[in-house]
N, C-alpha and C positions, 0 to 999 in steps of 0.2 A: 283344583290341581288336576292336570291331565295325566292319566296313568296308562301305561302300555297294557296292563291287565286291569280293565275296568272293574272286574269282579272283586278286586282287592280294596275298593274305596271305603268299605266298612272300617278298615284299619285307621282311616283318618279320623274316626270318631273316638279313638282310644282316650284322648286327652279328657274327654267328658267324664271318664271314670277314674281319673287319677286326682288325688287331693293335693299332693305336694311335689309333683313331678310333671314336667312338660316335655313332650316329644316333638321334635321337628322332623318333617318328612321331605325327602328329596326323591326325584323321579327322573328316569332316563328321558322322559318326554320333555326335553328342554328345547327352547326355540333355537334354530340355527340361522345365522345371518344369510340373507339372500345371496350375497356375493360368494359365500363359502359353498352354498348349495350349487350355484352355477359352476364354480371352480371344480367341484368334485364330479359334477355331471359331465364336464368336458373331458374327463379322464376316459380314455378308450375302454379300460376295464371297469365294468359295473361293480365288480366285487371290491376293487381297490377304493372306488368312490364311496361305496357303502361303508366300508370299514373306517374310512377317514371321518365320515359323518358320525359314526358311532363313537369314535375316539373323541371327537369334539364334544359330544353329549356327555361322555364320562368326565371329561375335564370340566365341563360346565356344571355337572353335578357337584364336583369338588368345590367349585367356587360358590355354589349355592349353599353347601354345607358350612363353608367358612363364614358366610354371611349370617348364619343363625346364631345370634348372640344371646337371646333370651330363652334358650332351651337347655334342658339338662341332658338330653340324649338325642340321637339322630337315627331315624329309620330310613335306610336306603331301600327303596321299593323293589328295584331289580338291577342286576349287573350282568355284564358279559365277561367270561373268563379272560378273554384276550385283550381286554381294555382296562386293566386294573393297575398298570405300572405307576401311573401318576395319581390315580384316584385314591388309592389306599393311604399313601403318605399324607395327602391333603386331609383325609378324614382323621388321621392320627393327630395332626396339628391342631384340630379343633379342641383337643383335650377332653372330649365328651365320650360317654358311652355310645357305642355304635352297634346298631342292629342291621345285618345284611340279609335281605330277602333272597332266598335261593329257590329258583324255579327251573329245575332240570339241569342245573349247572354240572352236577355230577355225571349225568348222562352225556351232556354235550362235550365234556372233557374227553370222551372216548371217540369223538368224531375226527379230530385232527391233532397234529403235534402242537400247534400253536395254542389251541384251546386247552390241551392237557398241561402244557407248561404254565399257562395262565392260572389253571386250577391249582397246580403245585405251589405257585407263588402265593395264591390266596390262602391255601391251607397252612403254609409255613408262617405267613404273615400273622394270621389269627393266633397261632400257637405262641407267638412272641408278644402279642398285644392283648392282655387279659380284658381290656375294656371292649373288645370286639366279640360279638356273638353272631353266629349265622342262625337264621330262622328257617327251619325246615317245616314244610307243610305236611300235615297228616301223620307221618310216621317217622320214628327215629331211623337213622340210616345204618343200624347195626347189622342189617342183612346184606349190606353192600360190601364188596371186596375192600380190604384194608386201605389200599392206596387211594380209594375214592371216599373214604369215610372220615368224618370230622371227629376230633377228640371229644369225649363226653363233656368236658368243662367248657367247650367252645360253642355249644349248640343248644337251641331251645326249640321244642316242637310245638306248633300250634295247628289247630284245624284251619282249613281253607275257610275264610269268612263268608257269611251269607251276604246277599244284597238286601239290606233292611227295608228299602223302599218298595219292594214287591213281596207279596205273600201268597200262600196257596189259595186257590179260589174256593175250596171247600173248607168250611169251619170244622173244628173237632166234633165228631159225631155225625156230620153231614155226609151223605153218600150220593153218588151219581144216580140220577133217575134211570129207571130200567129202560125207558124208551130213548134215552140219549145215546147217540153214536159215540163210541170211544175213538178218540183221535190219537193216532200213533204216527211217529215219523222221525225225521232227522232235522236238527237245527244247528246252524253254525257255519263257519267258513269251510269250504270244501277245498282241500289241498292234499298233497301226496301223503302226508303223515296221518291224514284222516280219511282213509279210503271208504267210499260209500257204495261202489258198484254192486259188489256181492251182497252187502248188507241190504241195500235197497231192493235188490232182486228178491231176497227172502221176504222182506216186509210186504212188497207188492203181491207176491204169491199168496201169502197168508191172508192179507186183506181181501183179495179177490175171492178166496174161499169162504170168507165170512163178511161179505160186503153189506149184509143187513145190519151188522152191529159195529162195523169198523170203517174208518176213513183214513187215508194216508196224506200226510202233510210234509212238505220240505220247506224249510226256511233258511235262506242263504242270501248274501248280497247279490244283486242282479248280475254283477260282472263275474260272479263265481258259478252261476247256474250252468250246468253242463248242457251242451246243445242237444243231446239225445233226450232231454226232458221237455223240449219245447212243445211237443204235441201229445203229451201223455194226459189223457182226459181223466185217468183214475187218480191223479195226484193233484192236491191243492198246493199251489206254490205261493209263498209269502216272501216278498223282498225285505230282507233284514239289514239293508245298508245302514240305516240309522239305529242307534242304540235302543230308542223307544220301540221301534218296530221289532227288533230282536227280542226284547223282553215280552212284547205282546204275543209274538209267535210262540214263545215258551209257555206263556199263560194259557194259550189255546190248546196246548198238547196235554193229553192225559199220560201218554207213555212216550218217552224219548229213547231212541235206540242209538247207541254210539259204537264206533269202531275206531281204534287207534293203532298206528304202527307200533309194534312191540319195542323196536330199537329206540324209539323216541319217547315212549310213554311208560315203559315198564316200571320205572320208579319216578314218576312225575305226576303231580296233581293236575286235574283237568278243570279249566275255568268254566267250560260249558256245562259240565256236570254240576258244579257248585251253583251256577246260575239257574239251571233247571230245577235243582233241589229247592232253591229259594222260591221258585214259582209254583212248586207243588207237583212237578212231574215225577212219575214213577220212572226210574232210570234203569235201562238195560245196558250193561257195559262188559267189556272183556275182563277176564279175571287177572288183573295186574295188582300187585300189592297195595300201592298207594290209592289207586282208584277203588279197590275193594274197601279200604278203610273209609274213603269218602262217602260211599253209599251204604255202609253198614254200621257206622258209629255216629252217635251212641245208640241209634236204632236203625233198622233197615228201611231204606226208602227206594230200594231197587233190587235187582238180581244180576248175577254174573253168568257169563258163558265162557266155556273153554274153547268151543268150536262153533262156527256159524251153523253147523249141522244141528246144534241144540237150540237154535233160535225159536223155532215154533213152540217148543215146550216151555221156554222161558217167557214167551209172549203170553201163553195161556196162564202161567203163574201170575204174571203182571195183571191180567184182566181180573182174575179172581181176587187179587189183593186189593185193587182199587174199588171193586164192587163191595167187598166185605169190610175193609178198613178205611176206605176213603183216603184222606190225606192227613189223618191223625198223627201218624209217625213223623210227618214233615214238620209239624209244629214242635214236637219234642226235639227233633234233629236240629232245629234252628237255635234252641236254647243254649247249646254248647258251641255255637259258631258266631256269636255276636261280639261286638267290640268290648262289652263289659267282661265277658268270659275270657277273651284273649288278653285283655289288660292284666288280669290276675296271673295268667300263665307267664307273661313276659317278665313280671317283676317278682314272682315267687322265688326265683332262683338267684336274684341279684342281691 
């Protein structure tokens, strides 16, 4: 099954840990007929065409859910607020328990009127349909303003799952060799809500001052690579267009540094942080509530910063941590983020 957030594929293993219950999964990554793609691409407004394709995918998700006859419940992996008018009634008509994955939907509701109205529709719909539960990642939303908060009986909180097929490169008790250079850098898609300019400037400056023990890496799809990095001899560039290259880049890193736009990520889990944690990276991230929980629960696998001015100090803390503790904490962190643990959370409240 193709997922929009590939880091969630561990959820597809939940059925292996259920004895008398079966979950069916539906995803927004539904195929679109070529004729419909051509039709929407012919529309002068790109935004209108995009929204029509998303609407088609939501309707297709509903049809997929209706086709799942031999399951007891349905897990909808991702949804957009503004495309729920037909999807939710279709899910109700299945007569099954429905889990709705929420990934930043509360934040996105603040972006526009249509997204807010879609969120209000979602919230009210769930209140009148007790078989529906929203799945929040990492933290309860009790710190969010009331109009964006789900009622206590309509939500279940689970940790962002690990990627089980990758593991930390250091075993518990194993440490980096003293003569090994520590690799620090940035991995992931570079876009407006993931600004790297100032972050990279800080990293390069620190690495330059400690070039005997550090090296800098950037991993991003080749079409995302900023032009100003074309001739930077102090940076190792890795093309992460393919999923396997992306994971290999993370496995090469000892320390991952992230930066996220506060308006988009203040209460939203990060996929790249989860992926990096799965690979054993020590993670440096901005101090936002959900991201903080991601890298500190059940044990710390990284550090937080409130300002980029603190980055040098936090990098020093990271180096000391991986030299003294290796990746031992990562192995403990994984135990509370696998399919078996999440299965217990989903059904302990039902």
